[in-house]
C-alpha positions as CSV (number, residue, x, y, z in Angstrom):
1,M,-72.7,60.5,15.8
2,R,-69.7,58.6,15.0
3,E,-68.9,57.5,11.5
4,V,-67.9,53.6,11.1
5,P,-64.6,53.1,9.9
6,R,-64.6,52.0,6.6
7,G,-61.6,49.2,5.3
8,F,-60.0,46.8,6.6
9,G,-59.4,48.2,10.3
10,F,-57.0,47.6,13.1
11,W,-58.6,44.8,14.9
12,L,-59.8,43.0,11.5
13,W,-55.8,43.2,10.7
14,W,-55.2,41.9,14.4
15,F,-57.0,38.6,14.3
16,A,-57.0,37.7,10.6
17,F,-52.9,38.4,10.6
18,P,-52.2,34.4,12.1
19,Y,-54.5,33.5,9.2
20,F,-52.4,35.0,6.5
21,Y,-49.1,34.4,8.1
22,W,-49.7,30.7,8.1
23,L,-51.5,30.6,4.5
24,W,-48.5,32.8,2.9
25,R,-45.5,31.8,5.1
26,Y,-43.7,29.8,2.9
27,W,-44.7,31.6,-0.6
28,Y,-44.1,35.3,0.9
29,F,-40.3,34.9,1.9
30,P,-38.0,36.5,-0.4
31,W,-35.0,33.9,0.1
32,W,-37.6,30.7,-0.8
33,T,-39.7,32.8,-3.5
34,W,-36.5,33.6,-5.8
35,I,-35.1,30.1,-5.4
36,Y,-37.5,28.4,-7.8
37,G,-37.8,31.8,-10.1
38,Y,-40.6,34.4,-10.2
39,P,-43.5,33.7,-7.8
40,W,-46.0,35.0,-10.7
41,P,-46.5,32.5,-13.8
42,Y,-46.0,35.1,-16.3
43,T,-42.5,35.8,-17.6
44,L,-41.0,37.2,-20.8
45,P,-40.3,34.4,-23.5
46,K,-36.6,33.3,-23.7
47,E,-35.9,35.1,-26.8
48,Q,-37.0,38.3,-25.4
49,E,-35.3,38.0,-22.2
50,I,-32.0,37.1,-24.3
51,A,-32.5,39.9,-26.6
52,L,-33.3,42.5,-23.4
53,L,-30.1,41.3,-21.4
54,E,-28.1,41.3,-24.7
55,D,-29.1,45.3,-25.0
56,Q,-28.5,46.1,-21.0
57,K,-25.3,44.1,-21.4
58,R,-24.2,46.5,-24.5
59,L,-25.6,49.6,-22.6
60,L,-23.6,48.7,-20.0
61,E,-20.0,47.9,-22.0
62,E,-20.6,51.4,-23.1
63,A,-21.0,53.6,-20.0
64,L,-17.9,51.6,-19.0
65,S,-15.7,52.3,-21.8
66,D,-17.1,56.0,-21.3
67,I,-15.6,55.9,-17.9
68,S,-12.5,54.7,-18.6
69,K,-11.5,57.1,-21.4
70,R,-12.7,59.6,-18.6
71,L,-10.1,58.1,-16.6
72,E,-7.5,57.9,-19.0
73,E,-8.3,61.7,-19.6
74,L,-7.8,63.0,-16.5
75,R,-4.7,60.8,-16.0
76,G,-3.2,62.0,-18.8
77,K,-3.6,65.4,-18.0
């Protein structure tokens, strides 16, 4: 006796895909979703985002200065 397949099977996807497509087509496109911000309503507070971005900027500047120092060392030798 065959076991009944569990989950959202192929034929159910086949019939349900047009519904999902027409329902989510404007919301899910990447070029559309990121124009007006994140598609989810929960984001970081502005102060916390500024602090994170400043920290990331500092780390990138440190890495860039290390790369510049190494390039100067290699060119000097």
